[in-house]
C-alpha positions, 0 to 999 in steps of 0.5 A: 514502448518508450521508457518514460511512458512505461515509468509513468504508467508504473507510477500511476498504478502505484499511486492509485493503489496507495490512495486506496490502501490509505483510505482502507487504513483510515476507515478500519482504524476509525471503526476499531477505535469505536470498539476499543476502550480509551485506555488501550494505547493504540490511537492514531499514531500507528497510521503515521508509522504504517505510512512511513511518514513520521518525520514529515508529520512531526514537522507539521504537528505536535499531537497525534490526535484524530484531527491531525492524522486524518487531515495529514493522510487525507487532505494535506496537499503538502504531504506527499503520501496523503490521498489527495497527493497520491491521486494528483500524482497518479493523474499527472503521470497518466496525463502525459501518457493517456494516448496509450490507454483507453480514454475512459481510464483517463476520465475515471482518474481525472474524475476521481481526483476532482471528487476527492479534491472537492471533499478535501477542500471542504474538510474531512469532518468525522461525520463525512469521513466514512462516506469520503473514504468509501468513495475513494476505495470504490473509485480506485476499485472502479479504476482497477476494474476499468483497466482489467476490462478495457486495456489490451494485454501488452506492455502498458498493462504489464507495467501498470500491474508491476506498479500495483503489485509492488505497492500492494506488497509494500503496504501489506508489510506496513500494516502487518508490521505496525499493527501487529506490534500492538498485538504480539505479547508485550502486555498480554493481560491488557490486550488479550481480551481484545486480541481477536478484534485487533487481528480482525482489523488487520484482515479488514484493512486488506479486505481479507477477513471473509477469505480468511474465514473461508480458508482457515475455518478457525477463530482469528489467531495471530499466527494464522493471520500472519501465515495467511497474509504473508504466505497464502498463494491465493489471497490477492493481497498476500505478499506471496501472491503479489510477488508471484504476480510480479514474477509472472508479469515480468515473463512478458517483458524482454531483459527480465532476468535481473528483475525476475531473479530479485523477485524470486529471492524476495518471494523465497524469503516469504515462503520459507519464513518461520511463521511460529517464530515470527508470531511470538517475537515482535522484534523478529517480525519487525526485522523480517519486515525490514528485510522484506521492504529492503527487498521491495526497494531492490525490486524497484531499483532493478525495474528502474535500471532495466526499463526506465529512463535514468536521465539526471537532466530531466526534472522528476518528483521523488516519492515512493514508500520502500526505498531503504527501511521500514519507516522510510518513505522516499523514492523517485517518480517521473513526470513530463 
C-alpha cells in the first residue's frame, strides 16, 4: 500500500470518529443543561475546552452562549473541528483513495456529508438539534459497521483502525479532563447534590453508562467512573482498551517496533495510574491527562515517521487534536 493512501485512510477514520464524538458531546450536554439549575457554572464553555478550540472560538465570538457554541461545533465551515468540517475532510481523504475500499463505504461517507451539509445550511435550531445530532451519530456508526462488515482484513483496514482508536482515546481524555474538573472537590457544597447526574453525563458522552452499571454494580461515583473510563480493558471507549487495540493492529504491520513501543509506554502509564489520587485532586488529574495527550501526539508522530509520506513539497491540510498540550488542536492531514 502506498504511504499516501495509508495516511488518507488513517485520517478519514479520525475525522469520522471526531464527528461522532463531537455530536455525542453536544447531545449529552443539551440534556444535562435541562436537568441542572441555571446557577451551576457549567454552561457551554466546557465543550469548547474539550475540543481544544478555545483560541479559535474567542477569535469569532465574545459569548459562550448556546447559539454560538452549537453553531461553532456543528455547522461552522471555517472551524476546522466542527462536525461539518470533520465530515468534509473525511470525504476528501476517502475520495482520493476510494479504489481501495468497497464502493458502499464511499457512498455512505458521501451521503452522510451531504445530509449534514443540508442540515447545517438550514441552521441547527434548538428544535431540530436533537434529531440532527442523532443522525450524525447513527451515520458514523453505520459507516463503522459497514467497514467492519465489508472491508477485508489487510493494510487498509489496519490504518483505518489505527486512526479510529487514536482519535477515540484522545477524545476520551478530553471529556474526562474538562467535565471532571467541574465534578471534583472545588465547591462541594454547591455541586454535591448533582454529582451523580454529572458523572452520568460523562459516561453517557461515551455511551458507557449501561456498561458501567453492569460492570461496577454500584452507584455512580467519581473514582469508579475514572477507573472504568481509563483502565477497563473491555470497554471499547476506555483509554486502555483503545491503546490495547492500537498495539494489536500494529502487530499486523512491518517496521512496527517504534510505534508499538510508544503505544506500550503510554498504555503502561494508564494501567499503572493511581486512580484514588487522581480522583481527589483536579490538578493531578489535569496534569495526568496532559501527559497522556503528549503521549498520543508521540504515537501519531511515530506512525507518521514510520508509515506516512513526509514531503514538504506536497500541499497538505493541517488538523489534529493531540499534538502538544491538552488544549491545543493542531496537526497534519493529507489530501491529494
